[in-house]
Structure formats: structure tokens, C-alpha cells
C-alpha positions in Angstrom: -5.2 -2.8 -1.8 -4.6 -6.2 -1.8 -6.7 -8.9 -3.4 -8.8 -11.0 -1.4 -10.1 -14.7 -1.7 -13.8 -14.9 -0.8 -15.4 -18.2 -0.5 -19.0 -17.6 -1.5 -21.9 -19.9 -0.5 -24.2 -21.5 -3.2 -26.9 -18.9 -2.6 -24.6 -16.1 -3.5 -23.2 -17.2 -6.7 -25.9 -16.3 -9.1 -25.4 -12.3 -7.5 -21.5 -12.6 -8.1 -22.3 -13.7 -11.6 -24.6 -10.6 -12.1 -22.1 -8.6 -10.8 -19.1 -9.7 -12.9 -21.5 -9.4 -15.9 -22.3 -5.9 -15.2 -18.5 -5.0 -15.0 -17.6 -6.9 -18.2 -20.5 -5.1 -20.0 -19.2 -1.6 -19.0 -15.7 -2.7 -20.0 -14.2 -3.2 -16.8 -12.3 -6.3 -15.4 -12.6 -7.4 -11.8 -9.1 -6.4 -11.1 -9.7 -2.7 -12.0 -12.1 -1.9 -9.1 -12.5 -2.1 -5.4 -15.4 -4.0 -4.9 -17.9 -3.5 -1.5 -19.3 -6.7 -0.4 -22.7 -6.5 1.8 -25.2 -9.1 3.1 -28.8 -9.0 2.5 -31.1 -11.1 4.4 -33.5 -13.3 2.2 -35.6 -16.1 2.5 -35.4 -19.5 0.4 -38.4 -21.3 -1.0 -38.7 -23.4 2.4 -38.9 -20.3 4.6 -35.4 -20.7 5.8 -33.9 -17.4 6.4 -30.1 -16.7 5.1 -27.7 -13.9 4.2 -26.8 -13.4 0.6 -23.8 -11.6 -0.5 -24.5 -8.4 -2.5 -21.6 -6.9 -4.7 -20.8 -3.3 -5.9 -18.3 -1.0 -7.1 -16.7 0.9 -4.2 -14.2 3.1 -6.5 -11.9 2.3 -9.4 -8.2 1.4 -8.7 -5.6 4.2 -9.1 -2.8 3.9 -11.6 -0.5 2.6 -8.9 -2.9 0.2 -7.4 -3.7 -1.3 -10.7 -0.1 -1.4 -11.5 0.6 -3.5 -8.4 -2.5 -5.6 -8.6 -1.9 -6.5 -12.4 1.8 -7.6 -11.3 0.2 -10.1 -8.8 -2.7 -11.2 -11.2 0.5 -12.3 -13.6 1.9 -14.0 -10.8 -1.2 -15.9 -9.8 -1.9 -16.8 -13.6 1.9 -18.4 -13.6 1.6 -20.1 -10.3 -1.8 -21.5 -11.5 -0.1 -22.9 -14.8 2.6 -24.9 -12.8 0.2 -25.7 -9.6 -1.5 -28.7 -11.3 1.7 -30.2 -12.9 4.8 -30.0 -11.0 6.0 -28.5 -7.3 6.3 -24.7 -7.1 8.8 -22.7 -5.3 6.6 -20.0 -3.9 9.5 -17.7 -3.3 9.6 -17.4 -7.1 6.2 -15.5 -6.8 6.5 -13.0 -4.0 8.1 -10.1 -5.6 5.8 -7.2 -6.1 7.6 -4.1 -6.8 5.0 -1.6 -5.5 5.4 -1.4 -1.7 2.1 -2.2 0.2 1.2 -2.1 4.0 1.3 -5.9 5.0 -1.3 -5.4 7.7 -4.1 -3.4 5.5 -2.9 -4.4 2.0 -3.2 -0.8 1.0 -0.4 0.6 -1.4 2.1 2.9 0.1 2.6 6.0 -2.3 5.8 7.8 -1.7 
């Protein structure tokens, strides 16, 4: 599994916030699960149809996946600390010790 950055339209932010709140209320962090995304057709107050993102847990991460994702999350946090203040050498933040498939992002378990 490799994290995915998803840009959400304003109409989907409320659903995403609800999803994160549900996770947290059950003692789960968003990095501890695989999230399944889908689209639901809906209509706004002006009668314009649009798709709204929906979120649900697909499955919890395995211990191996969680270790890899946690390492990557720490790198992202460290990168974010420096990003606003000074130039960053991105090569410093690419060492993930858990092997993964660069095409699919899946963890390669030996």
C-alpha cells in the first residue's frame, strides 16, 4: 500500500470529516486502514447534479503495511516541518526500509 493524495471538492469535505470522526471515535487513525472511495450522485439546492465522494474502511493494514506507512508518515511530517522554512533535499526523505511495488504501491512481503 502506498498513500494517496486525494484532492476533494468542497461538496465532499463534510463526508470526509465525518469519516475521519468515525475512525477517531473508534480509536483508529486514518493511516491504520485502507480507505475505499466511491462516488454518490446527488443534487444541490439549485438543482445541479454532482458526484459526492463517499468513504469507508476497506480493511485494517497488516503489521508490515502499518510499519511501512508509519515510516513514510514520519518522513512526511519531517518534510513538512522544513518545507515552509528552507529548501529541502528530497533525497533525505526517500528511504523506506519496507520493500514495495513501485507500480501498485503494495507491500512486497518476503
